C-alpha positions as CSV (number, residue, x, y, z in Angstrom):
1,M,109.4,135.3,106.1
2,S,108.6,133.3,102.9
3,D,105.1,133.1,101.6
4,S,105.7,129.7,100.1
5,P,103.0,127.2,101.3
6,E,104.1,124.1,103.2
7,V,103.4,120.5,102.2
8,T,103.4,117.2,104.1
9,A,105.3,114.1,103.2
10,A,102.1,112.6,101.8
11,E,101.6,115.7,99.5
12,I,105.2,115.4,98.3
13,A,104.5,111.8,97.4
14,R,101.5,113.0,95.4
15,L,103.6,115.6,93.6
16,A,106.2,113.1,92.6
17,G,103.8,110.2,91.8
18,V,105.4,107.8,94.4
19,G,104.4,106.3,97.7
20,R,105.0,107.8,101.1
21,A,107.7,105.3,101.8
22,A,109.8,106.7,98.9
23,V,109.7,110.2,100.5
24,S,110.9,108.7,103.8
25,N,113.8,107.0,101.9
26,W,114.7,110.3,100.2
27,R,114.9,112.1,103.5
28,R,117.2,109.4,104.9
29,R,119.5,109.0,101.9
30,H,119.8,112.5,100.6
31,A,121.5,115.1,102.8
32,D,120.3,117.9,100.6
33,F,116.6,117.1,101.0
34,P,114.8,120.2,102.2
35,R,114.7,120.6,106.0
36,P,111.3,120.7,107.8
37,A,109.8,124.2,108.0
38,G,107.0,123.4,110.4
39,G,104.6,120.7,111.6
40,T,105.7,118.2,114.3
41,E,108.6,115.8,114.7
42,T,106.4,112.9,113.6
43,S,104.5,114.8,110.9
44,P,106.8,117.6,109.5
45,T,105.9,120.0,106.8
46,F,108.3,121.4,104.1
47,R,108.4,124.6,102.0
48,L,106.8,123.9,98.6
49,D,109.3,126.0,96.7
50,Q,112.2,124.1,98.2
51,V,110.6,120.7,97.6
52,E,109.8,121.6,94.0
53,Q,113.3,122.7,93.4
54,W,114.8,119.6,94.9
55,L,112.5,117.3,92.9
56,R,113.4,119.0,89.7
57,A,117.1,118.8,90.4
58,Q,116.7,115.0,91.1
59,G,114.7,114.5,87.8
60,K,111.7,113.4,89.8
61,L,109.4,116.2,88.8
62,S,109.0,117.9,85.4
63,E,106.2,120.3,86.3
64,L,104.0,120.7,89.3
65,P,100.4,119.8,88.4
66,L,98.2,122.8,88.0
67,L,95.6,121.5,90.4
68,E,98.3,121.1,93.1
69,R,99.5,124.6,92.4
70,V,96.0,125.9,93.0
71,W,95.6,123.8,96.1
72,Q,98.8,125.0,97.7
73,Q,97.9,128.6,96.9
74,L,94.6,128.0,98.7
75,E,96.5,126.7,101.7
76,T,98.3,130.0,102.0
77,L,94.9,131.7,102.5
78,R,93.9,129.4,105.3
79,D,93.8,130.9,108.8
80,P,95.6,128.4,111.1
81,V,92.8,128.7,113.6
82,G,90.0,129.1,111.1
83,P,87.8,126.6,109.3
84,A,89.6,124.4,106.8
85,V,86.9,125.0,104.1
86,A,87.1,128.8,104.2
87,P,89.6,129.1,101.3
88,L,87.2,127.1,99.1
89,V,84.7,130.0,99.4
90,A,87.3,132.4,98.0
91,A,88.2,130.0,95.2
92,G,84.5,129.5,94.4
93,S,83.9,133.3,94.2
94,L,86.7,133.7,91.7
95,L,85.4,130.8,89.7
96,L,81.9,132.2,89.6
97,L,83.3,135.4,88.2
98,L,85.2,133.4,85.5
99,H,82.0,131.5,84.8
100,R,79.7,134.5,84.5
101,E,82.2,136.7,82.7
102,P,84.7,134.6,80.6
103,S,86.4,137.8,79.4
104,V,88.0,138.2,82.8
105,R,90.4,135.4,81.9
106,A,92.1,137.6,79.4
107,E,92.2,140.6,81.7
108,L,93.9,138.5,84.4
109,A,96.6,137.7,81.9
110,E,97.0,141.2,80.5
111,Q,96.3,143.7,83.2
112,P,98.9,144.8,85.7
113,D,98.5,144.0,89.4
114,T,97.9,147.6,90.4
115,R,94.8,147.8,88.2
116,L,93.5,144.3,89.1
117,A,93.9,145.1,92.8
118,T,91.1,147.7,92.4
119,A,89.0,146.0,89.7
120,L,88.9,142.4,90.9
121,P,87.0,143.0,94.2
122,K,84.4,145.1,92.4
123,A,84.0,142.4,89.7
124,L,83.6,139.7,92.3
125,R,81.0,141.6,94.2
126,R,79.1,142.4,91.0
127,A,79.1,138.8,89.7
128,A,77.9,137.4,93.1
129,A,75.2,140.1,93.4
130,E,73.8,139.5,89.9
131,A,73.7,135.7,90.2
132,L,72.8,135.3,93.9
133,G,71.2,138.5,95.1
134,A,72.3,141.7,96.8
135,D,73.0,140.0,100.1
136,A,75.3,137.3,98.6
137,P,78.6,139.3,98.6
138,A,78.4,140.0,102.3
139,A,77.4,136.3,103.0
140,L,80.4,135.1,101.0
141,G,82.8,137.5,102.7
142,L,83.3,139.6,99.5
143,P,85.0,141.7,98.3
144,L,88.3,139.9,98.7
145,I,91.4,142.0,99.5
146,A,93.1,141.6,96.1
147,G,96.7,141.2,97.3
148,A,99.4,139.3,95.6
149,T,98.2,135.9,96.9
150,H,94.6,136.4,95.6
151,L,95.8,137.7,92.3
152,D,98.1,134.6,91.9
153,L,95.2,132.4,92.9
154,A,92.9,134.1,90.3
155,R,95.5,133.6,87.5
156,L,96.0,129.9,88.5
157,L,92.2,129.3,88.5
158,A,91.9,131.0,85.1
159,A,94.5,128.6,83.7
160,L,92.8,125.6,85.4
161,T,89.4,126.5,83.9
162,A,90.8,126.7,80.4
163,D,90.7,122.9,80.2
164,T,88.1,121.9,82.8
165,G,85.6,124.7,83.0
166,P,84.8,126.6,86.3
167,A,82.2,124.0,87.6
168,D,84.5,121.0,87.1
169,A,87.4,122.9,88.5
170,Y,85.4,123.6,91.7
171,E,84.5,119.9,92.0
172,L,88.2,118.9,91.7
173,L,89.1,121.4,94.5
174,L,86.2,120.0,96.7
175,A,87.5,116.5,96.1
176,R,91.0,117.6,97.0
177,Y,89.7,119.3,100.2
178,T,87.8,116.1,101.2
179,E,90.9,114.0,100.7
180,A,93.1,116.4,102.7
181,N,90.6,116.6,105.6
182,P,89.3,113.0,106.1
183,R,88.3,113.6,109.7
184,L,85.8,116.3,108.8
185,Q,82.3,115.5,107.7
186,Q,82.5,113.8,104.3
187,P,80.3,115.0,101.4
188,I,77.5,112.7,100.3
189,P,78.7,110.7,97.3
190,P,77.0,111.6,94.0
191,D,75.4,108.1,93.6
192,A,73.7,108.4,97.0
193,A,72.6,112.0,96.4
194,A,71.1,110.9,93.0
195,L,69.2,108.1,94.7
196,L,67.6,110.5,97.2
197,A,66.7,112.9,94.5
198,A,65.2,110.1,92.3
199,L,63.1,108.8,95.2
200,A,61.6,112.3,95.6
201,G,60.4,112.0,91.9
202,P,58.7,114.6,89.9
203,A,56.8,117.5,91.4
204,D,53.2,116.8,92.4
205,D,50.7,117.5,89.7
206,V,49.4,120.8,91.1
207,A,52.8,122.3,91.5
208,A,54.0,121.0,88.1
209,A,51.0,122.6,86.4
210,A,51.6,125.9,88.1
211,G,55.3,125.8,87.2
212,E,56.3,126.0,90.9
213,R,59.0,123.5,91.8
214,T,61.0,123.9,95.0
215,V,63.5,121.6,96.6
216,L,64.8,122.2,100.1
217,D,67.7,120.7,102.0
218,P,67.8,122.0,105.6
219,A,71.2,120.4,106.4
220,C,72.8,120.8,102.9
221,G,76.5,120.6,103.8
222,A,78.4,121.2,100.6
223,G,75.2,121.0,98.5
224,G,75.6,117.6,97.0
225,V,72.0,116.6,97.3
226,L,70.7,119.9,96.0
227,L,73.1,119.6,93.0
228,A,71.6,116.1,92.2
229,A,68.0,117.5,92.5
230,V,68.1,119.3,89.2
231,P,66.3,117.3,86.5
232,G,68.4,116.8,83.4
233,G,71.6,117.5,85.2
234,R,73.3,120.9,85.2
235,S,71.1,122.3,82.4
236,G,68.0,122.5,84.5
237,T,67.4,125.8,86.3
238,D,63.6,125.9,86.6
239,V,63.7,124.4,90.1
240,E,64.1,126.7,93.0
241,R,66.6,125.2,95.4
242,L,66.7,126.3,99.1
243,G,69.4,125.2,101.5
244,Q,70.6,125.8,105.0
245,D,73.6,124.7,107.0
246,A,74.9,125.4,110.4
247,D,78.4,126.0,109.0
248,P,78.5,129.4,107.2
249,D,81.5,128.4,105.1
250,L,79.9,125.1,104.0
251,A,76.7,127.1,103.1
252,G,78.9,129.4,101.0
253,V,80.5,126.4,99.3
254,A,77.0,124.9,98.5
255,L,75.7,128.2,97.1
256,L,78.7,128.7,94.9
257,R,78.7,125.0,93.8
258,L,75.0,125.4,92.7
259,A,75.7,128.7,91.0
260,L,78.6,127.2,89.0
261,A,76.4,124.4,87.8
262,A,73.9,126.8,86.1
263,P,74.5,127.6,82.4
264,A,77.0,130.3,81.9
265,D,74.6,132.2,79.6
266,R,71.9,132.4,82.2
267,T,71.3,136.0,83.0
268,G,69.7,137.5,86.1
269,R,69.4,136.1,89.5
270,L,69.5,132.3,89.8
271,P,66.7,130.5,91.7
272,L,69.0,129.6,94.6
273,D,68.9,130.5,98.3
274,V,71.4,128.9,100.7
275,R,71.6,130.4,104.2
276,A,73.7,129.8,107.3
277,G,72.1,128.7,110.6
278,D,70.8,125.7,112.6
279,A,67.6,124.8,110.8
280,L,66.0,123.3,114.0
281,R,66.6,126.3,116.2
282,A,66.8,129.1,113.6
283,D,64.7,128.0,110.6
284,A,65.7,130.2,107.7
285,F,62.6,129.4,105.7
286,P,59.7,129.4,108.2
287,G,56.4,128.6,106.4
288,A,58.1,127.5,103.2
289,R,56.6,124.4,101.6
290,A,58.6,122.4,99.0
291,H,57.5,119.7,96.6
292,A,60.7,117.8,97.7
293,V,62.7,118.0,100.9
294,L,65.9,116.0,100.7
295,C,68.2,115.7,103.7
296,R,71.1,113.9,105.3
297,P,70.9,115.4,108.8
298,P,73.6,115.4,111.4
299,Y,73.6,112.2,113.4
300,N,73.6,111.6,117.1
301,E,73.3,115.2,118.2
302,R,72.5,115.7,121.9
303,D,72.2,119.4,121.9
304,W,69.7,119.9,119.1
305,G,67.4,122.2,121.0
306,H,65.1,119.8,122.8
307,D,64.5,122.1,125.8
308,Q,63.9,125.2,123.7
309,L,61.5,123.5,121.2
310,Q,59.1,121.8,123.6
311,Y,56.0,123.5,122.1
312,D,57.2,123.9,118.5
313,S,54.5,123.7,115.9
314,R,56.5,121.2,113.8
315,W,55.8,118.3,116.3
316,P,52.5,116.6,115.1
317,G,50.0,115.8,117.8
318,G,52.2,117.4,120.4
319,V,54.6,114.4,120.3
320,V,58.0,115.9,121.1
321,P,61.1,114.0,119.8
322,P,63.1,112.7,122.8
323,R,66.4,114.4,123.7
324,G,68.4,111.4,122.2
325,E,66.4,111.3,119.0
326,S,67.8,114.3,117.1
327,E,67.3,112.4,113.8
328,L,63.5,112.2,114.4
329,A,63.4,115.9,115.0
330,W,64.9,116.4,111.6
331,V,62.3,114.0,110.1
332,L,59.5,116.1,111.6
333,H,61.2,119.3,110.5
334,C,61.4,118.1,106.9
335,L,57.8,116.9,106.9
336,A,56.7,120.3,108.2
337,H,58.3,121.9,105.1
338,T,56.7,119.4,102.6
339,R,53.7,120.6,100.8
340,P,50.6,118.3,100.6
341,G,51.4,115.5,98.2
342,G,55.1,116.4,98.2
343,T,57.9,114.0,99.2
344,A,60.5,114.1,101.9
345,V,63.5,111.8,101.6
346,L,66.1,111.4,104.4
347,L,69.2,109.4,104.8
348,L,69.4,108.1,108.4
349,P,71.2,105.7,110.7
350,P,69.5,102.3,111.0
351,T,69.0,102.7,114.8
352,V,66.4,105.4,114.2
353,A,64.0,102.7,113.0
354,S,64.2,100.7,116.2
355,R,65.4,102.8,119.2
356,R,62.8,102.4,122.0
357,A,62.9,106.1,122.9
358,G,61.6,107.1,119.4
359,R,58.6,104.7,119.2
360,R,55.9,107.4,119.9
361,V,57.2,109.6,117.0
362,R,57.5,106.6,114.7
363,A,54.0,105.5,115.6
364,E,52.6,108.9,114.9
365,L,54.3,109.0,111.5
366,V,52.8,105.6,110.6
367,R,49.4,106.3,112.0
368,S,49.1,109.6,110.1
369,G,50.1,108.0,106.8
370,A,53.1,110.4,106.5
371,L,55.7,107.6,106.4
372,R,55.6,105.8,103.1
373,A,58.8,103.7,102.9
374,V,61.9,102.6,104.8
375,V,64.7,101.3,102.7
376,A,67.7,99.5,104.2
377,L,70.9,100.2,102.1
378,P,74.1,98.2,102.1
379,A,77.1,99.5,104.0
380,G,79.3,101.7,101.9
381,V,76.7,103.8,100.2
382,A,77.5,106.9,102.1
383,P,79.5,108.0,105.2
384,P,79.8,106.5,107.7
385,Y,80.8,103.8,105.2
386,G,80.8,101.0,107.7
387,V,77.1,101.5,108.6
388,P,74.2,100.2,106.5
389,L,72.1,103.4,106.4
390,H,68.3,103.6,105.9
391,V,66.3,105.9,103.6
392,W,63.0,107.2,104.9
393,V,60.4,108.4,102.4
394,L,57.5,110.6,103.6
395,R,54.5,112.1,101.9
396,G,53.1,115.5,102.8
397,P,49.6,114.8,104.2
398,V,46.7,115.4,101.8
399,P,43.2,115.9,103.3
400,G,41.0,112.8,102.7
401,D,44.0,110.5,101.9
402,D,43.4,107.4,104.0
403,F,46.3,105.3,102.5
404,R,48.0,103.5,105.4
405,H,50.7,101.2,104.2
406,V,54.5,101.4,104.5
407,L,56.9,99.9,101.9
408,L,59.7,98.1,103.7
409,L,62.6,97.2,101.4
410,D,65.8,95.4,102.5
411,A,68.7,95.9,100.1
412,A,71.3,95.7,102.9
413,A,72.7,92.5,101.6
414,D,73.4,94.0,98.1
415,G,76.9,95.2,99.1
416,G,78.7,93.3,101.8
417,R,82.4,92.8,101.2
418,E,82.0,93.1,97.4
419,R,81.9,96.4,95.6
420,I,78.4,97.9,95.4
421,D,76.8,97.8,92.0
422,Q,75.3,101.3,92.2
423,E,73.2,100.9,89.0
424,A,71.6,97.6,90.2
425,L,71.0,99.1,93.7
426,R,69.3,102.1,92.2
427,E,67.1,100.0,89.9
428,T,66.1,97.7,92.7
429,V,65.1,100.6,95.0
430,L,63.4,102.8,92.5
431,T,61.4,100.0,90.8
432,A,59.9,98.8,94.1
433,W,59.2,102.4,95.3
434,Q,57.7,103.6,92.0
435,E,55.4,100.6,91.7
436,F,54.2,101.1,95.3
437,D,53.8,104.9,94.9
438,R,51.8,104.5,91.7
439,A,49.4,102.1,93.5
440,A,49.1,104.4,96.5
441,R,48.3,107.5,94.3
442,A,45.9,105.7,92.0
443,G,44.2,103.6,94.7
444,G,45.1,100.4,92.8
445,P,46.3,97.0,94.0
446,L,49.6,97.1,95.8
447,P,52.6,95.3,94.2
448,A,53.0,91.7,95.4
449,D,55.4,91.0,98.2
450,R,58.8,89.8,97.2
451,P,60.1,87.4,99.9
452,G,63.3,88.5,101.5
453,R,63.2,91.8,99.5
454,H,60.2,94.0,100.0
455,R,56.7,94.1,101.4
456,A,53.9,96.7,101.6
457,V,53.0,96.4,105.3
458,P,49.6,97.7,106.7
459,A,50.0,100.4,109.3
460,L,48.2,98.3,111.9
461,D,50.8,95.6,111.6
462,L,53.5,98.1,112.6
463,L,51.7,99.8,115.5
464,D,52.8,97.5,118.3
465,E,54.7,98.3,121.5
466,E,58.0,98.8,119.6
467,T,56.9,100.2,116.2
468,D,60.2,98.8,114.9
469,L,60.5,99.8,111.3
470,T,63.6,97.8,110.4
471,P,62.7,96.2,107.1
472,A,64.3,92.8,107.7
473,R,62.1,92.2,110.7
474,H,58.8,92.5,108.7
475,L,59.7,90.7,105.4
476,P,58.5,87.3,104.6
477,A,61.4,84.8,104.5
478,A,63.1,84.1,101.2
479,P,62.2,80.7,99.7
480,A,64.1,78.1,101.7
481,G,66.5,75.9,99.9
482,A,67.3,76.2,96.2
483,A,65.7,75.1,93.0
484,P,66.7,71.7,91.7
485,G,68.7,73.3,88.9
486,A,70.7,75.4,91.4
487,L,71.4,72.4,93.5
488,T,72.6,70.6,90.4
489,G,74.9,73.5,89.6
490,L,76.4,73.5,93.1
491,R,77.0,69.7,92.9
492,E,78.7,70.1,89.5
493,R,80.9,73.0,90.7
494,L,81.9,71.0,93.8
495,A,82.7,68.0,91.7
496,A,85.0,70.1,89.4
497,E,86.8,71.6,92.5
498,L,87.4,68.1,93.9
499,A,88.7,66.8,90.6
500,R,91.1,69.8,90.4
501,L,92.1,69.2,94.0
502,A,93.0,65.6,93.2
503,E,95.2,66.8,90.3
504,L,97.0,69.4,92.6
505,D,97.4,66.7,95.2
506,A,99.3,64.5,92.8
507,A,101.5,67.5,91.9
508,L,102.4,68.3,95.6
509,P,106.2,68.1,96.1
510,A,107.6,65.0,97.7
511,L,109.9,66.0,100.5
512,A,113.2,64.3,101.5
513,P,115.9,65.2,104.1
514,T,118.6,67.5,102.5
515,G,121.3,66.4,105.0
516,S,122.9,69.9,104.7
517,A,123.4,72.5,107.4
518,P,120.9,75.4,107.6
519,P,121.9,78.2,105.3
520,P,122.8,81.7,106.7
521,Q,119.9,84.1,107.2
522,V,119.3,87.6,105.8
523,S,116.7,90.1,106.9
524,I,114.2,91.8,104.7
525,G,115.6,95.1,105.9
526,E,119.1,94.1,104.7
527,L,117.7,93.0,101.3
528,A,115.9,96.4,101.0
529,R,119.1,98.3,101.7
530,S,121.0,96.3,99.1
531,G,118.4,97.0,96.4
532,A,117.1,93.4,96.2
533,L,113.6,94.5,96.9
534,E,111.5,97.5,97.8
535,V,109.3,97.6,101.0
536,H,106.1,99.6,101.0
537,S,103.9,99.8,104.1
538,S,100.4,101.2,103.8
539,G,99.7,102.3,107.4
540,Q,96.1,103.4,107.2
541,G,96.1,102.8,103.4
542,A,94.5,104.7,100.6
543,P,91.1,106.2,101.6
544,A,88.1,104.1,100.5
545,R,85.9,106.0,98.1
546,P,82.7,104.2,97.0
547,G,82.5,104.6,93.2
548,G,86.3,105.2,93.0
549,R,88.1,104.1,89.8
550,T,90.8,101.9,91.5
551,P,90.1,98.6,93.3
552,L,91.3,98.7,97.0
553,V,92.7,95.5,98.5
554,T,92.7,95.2,102.3
555,D,94.3,92.8,104.8
556,Q,91.0,91.1,105.3
557,D,90.6,90.5,101.5
558,L,94.1,88.9,101.4
559,Q,93.5,86.6,104.4
560,S,90.1,85.5,103.2
561,A,91.3,85.1,99.5
562,A,88.5,87.5,98.5
563,P,88.8,90.0,95.6
564,P,89.3,93.7,96.5
565,S,86.3,94.7,98.6
566,A,86.4,98.5,98.1
567,A,87.6,101.2,95.7
568,T,89.5,104.5,95.9
569,D,90.6,107.4,93.8
570,A,94.2,107.2,95.1
571,D,96.5,105.3,92.8
572,E,100.0,106.4,93.8
573,L,101.0,102.7,94.6
574,T,99.2,99.8,92.8
575,V,100.0,96.1,92.8
576,R,102.1,94.7,90.0
577,Q,102.9,91.2,88.8
578,G,105.7,89.8,91.0
579,D,104.8,91.8,94.1
580,V,104.3,90.0,97.4
581,L,101.4,91.2,99.7
582,V,101.8,90.6,103.5
583,P,99.2,91.4,106.2
584,A,100.7,93.8,108.7
585,L,99.0,92.0,111.6
586,G,100.8,88.8,110.8
587,G,99.1,85.5,110.0
588,E,99.8,83.2,107.1
589,G,98.2,85.3,104.3
590,A,101.4,86.3,102.4
591,Q,100.7,86.0,98.6
592,A,102.8,86.4,95.5
593,V,100.9,88.2,92.7
594,H,100.6,86.3,89.4
595,P,98.8,87.0,86.1
596,G,95.1,86.6,86.6
597,S,95.2,87.7,90.3
598,P,92.3,89.9,91.4
599,Y,94.8,92.1,93.1
600,L,96.6,93.2,89.9
601,G,96.3,97.0,89.6
602,A,94.6,97.4,93.0
603,A,95.7,100.2,95.4
604,L,97.2,99.2,98.7
605,G,94.6,99.3,101.5
606,A,95.0,99.4,105.3
607,R,97.4,97.2,107.3
608,L,99.3,95.7,104.4
609,H,102.9,95.5,103.4
610,L,103.9,95.3,99.7
611,L,107.3,93.8,98.9
612,R,108.6,94.3,95.4
613,P,111.5,92.0,94.8
614,D,114.0,92.2,91.9
615,P,113.3,88.9,90.2
616,A,116.9,88.6,89.1
617,L,117.9,88.5,92.8
618,L,114.9,87.3,94.7
619,D,112.1,84.9,93.6
620,P,108.6,86.2,94.6
621,D,107.2,82.7,95.3
622,F,110.2,81.8,97.4
623,L,109.7,85.0,99.4
624,A,106.0,84.5,99.8
625,G,106.4,80.8,100.9
626,Q,109.0,81.7,103.5
627,L,106.7,84.4,104.9
628,R,103.8,81.8,105.1
629,A,105.8,79.3,107.1
630,T,104.5,78.5,110.6
631,G,106.3,80.6,113.2
632,A,108.2,82.5,110.5
633,G,107.1,85.9,111.9
634,R,107.9,85.2,115.6
635,R,111.1,87.2,115.6
636,A,109.6,89.9,113.4
637,S,106.5,90.5,115.5
638,S,105.9,93.4,117.9
639,F,103.0,93.8,120.2
640,A,100.7,96.7,121.0
641,S,98.2,95.9,123.8
642,T,96.8,92.5,122.7
643,T,97.5,92.9,119.0
644,S,100.5,91.3,117.3
645,R,102.0,93.4,114.4
646,L,104.5,92.2,111.9
647,D,107.7,94.3,111.4
648,V,108.4,92.9,108.0
649,R,111.9,94.4,107.8
650,R,113.0,92.2,110.7
651,F,111.8,89.0,109.0
652,E,114.7,86.7,108.1
653,L,114.9,84.2,105.2
654,P,117.6,81.8,104.0
655,R,120.4,83.2,101.9
656,V,120.4,80.8,98.9
657,P,121.3,81.2,95.2
658,V,118.5,82.5,93.0
659,G,118.3,79.2,91.1
660,Q,117.6,77.3,94.3
661,Q,115.1,80.0,95.2
662,R,113.2,79.4,92.0
663,E,113.1,75.7,92.6
664,L,111.8,76.2,96.1
665,G,109.5,78.9,94.9
666,A,107.8,76.6,92.4
667,A,107.2,74.1,95.2
668,F,105.8,76.8,97.4
669,R,103.5,77.9,94.6
670,R,102.1,74.4,94.1
671,I,101.3,74.2,97.8
672,A,99.6,77.6,97.7
673,D,97.5,76.5,94.7
674,Y,96.5,73.4,96.5
675,E,95.5,75.4,99.6
676,A,93.4,77.8,97.5
677,A,91.6,74.9,95.7
678,L,90.9,73.3,99.0
679,A,89.4,76.5,100.4
680,G,87.2,76.8,97.3
681,A,86.0,73.2,97.6
682,V,85.2,73.8,101.3
683,A,83.2,77.0,100.4
684,D,81.2,75.1,97.7
685,A,80.6,72.2,100.0
686,R,79.2,74.5,102.7
687,A,76.9,76.2,100.2
688,L,75.6,72.9,99.0
689,T,75.0,71.5,102.5
690,R,73.4,74.8,103.6
691,A,71.0,74.7,100.6
692,L,70.0,71.1,101.3
693,T,69.6,71.7,105.0
694,D,67.4,74.8,104.5
695,G,65.2,73.1,102.0
696,L,64.6,70.1,104.3
697,A,64.1,72.2,107.4
698,A,61.4,74.4,105.7
699,G,59.6,71.5,104.2
700,A,60.1,72.9,100.7
701,T,61.9,69.7,99.7
702,G,62.2,66.2,100.9
703,P,64.3,63.1,100.2
704,A,63.6,61.7,96.7
705,R,61.7,58.4,96.9
706,Q,63.6,55.5,95.5
707,D,61.7,53.4,92.9
708,T,62.0,49.9,94.3
709,G,59.8,48.4,91.6
710,P,56.7,46.2,92.1
711,N,56.4,44.3,95.4
């Protein structure tokens, strides 16, 4: 049996730098394409060595990328019934050896396998024990059995680190793992982790003076938050970092990730301790107090230990978190591990602030002065990306501290459908928190309320029957209406839109009967088979990745004429000039892409078709206009339950000469421009009328008095 790893069609597309549709076409058109070696009928897998050989023979691959070689080698180490993340622990252990002992790179290239098979496990055990303590090798499953697969992996990793360095190589592999396993828990994005760490701020004065700085994450996952907690980036190693995770393999990944971030010339044991176990039921650090506790706990856990922990000392005042409030149990756990004057910061679902079952715990946190801030973030900051998460900031109780206010800040509207400006969001949140925190520590006046944005709320105002801590419900309303200058700007913009609309109206084509018989029809599928155009369908589309480098256009963006609303790191298929975008669920949103379009260079998101016509054979504007026609998709539609879906290959359009296509295409484009201008004018008119209405309703403005002169 061959030891060659197996790859999916999506991974073949990645290797060749094409879309998945191209791989499907190769399988249909080329009889010598490798046969499936595993998987299922709908999702087959293929032997990597055969695929690589075929791609090279076809001139579609010059050399398999090194990162892909490493990843496929890791896949051969994966136990089919074991955790998907386990091979990353093996890779991290090898990278830690290369990080701590760079001379190993040369030995891997020069020494024979028989010698390395004995020397490599000893070296791995030694490097882990020196950096992470005597118990680390056993916790990480070392030593590895240095067979041929592990030796090949070690040599590939040595080659990969020659350009990127061990720490960056491990980050690349972790990103590759995340992309290959989208259904597993997604790591916290670096921007979100950095925000949590920044909110924790510097150590309290007593701890800083004593040189004792400890950060704890009791549900650390892959260690993203602990990695962000080091001041000054990767160079800072004076902070002791403690972590725990219920998944032993993820705990191993976190430990190795943190160790790789330490300077290579750092000798002796690193101030790191990451252990496996459920922190609520089996606390690995009982009695430990940290200056900062940072946590993104598991959400919506029913079996978190409610019955076993009824009399636990972590519950203040004997108030036990209800069975359905696992997140509040994590809040109290973090607070119990926070030293007096220290800070705990948690990333939580928004319902934790308002669920009725948790009101007694929330009331106790407010009454005791432990809860200092609740910040509503925009959707898309961290998984689950469709939910506008909250950040809770708590302060370890200090005897004699009678400060009883809570900062409520609403930044949920800072994202929406547009891409989140992470720098602006960070500045908004940190500026408000730091001003509030300085006033709380110094006993000075609290910062002024900012209507619609933030407010320092007295504890008594929150302690009602609900103790609802949702920021938007306690903020003063934003000023109604708009300033006169803003209203003038809206009027001017609307006037410009209406003037442009009048010009486009004059340019609309005048129609007259042709008197000729309807031309014959040809389907999109037939045109694709003849080479007149390419058809690419996104399916679920490229995965959204906040902070990604490539804009991501979705079907909703297209139908609402909005710019790309998300971003991704996947860029196998991006939109070009002359492409035609079509919503997969039908509708009239088909659009040809021209210079200046916001979709140029964007990756294809979910539920979209991309048609790429050969302009010498098929005019893009003609194609888009035919697709937008009322009822055009009736014969091409299929139905699943109550949803209509467009089978774009079944769509038919008139077979006419390309010259006539271009003439019709120009008319279609003028109509599309008119429709877009009309939509813009409607949007501006709505904004203007809303501003006028709000101002009048709130009494902030009134009708201007007409000067009628003397009576």
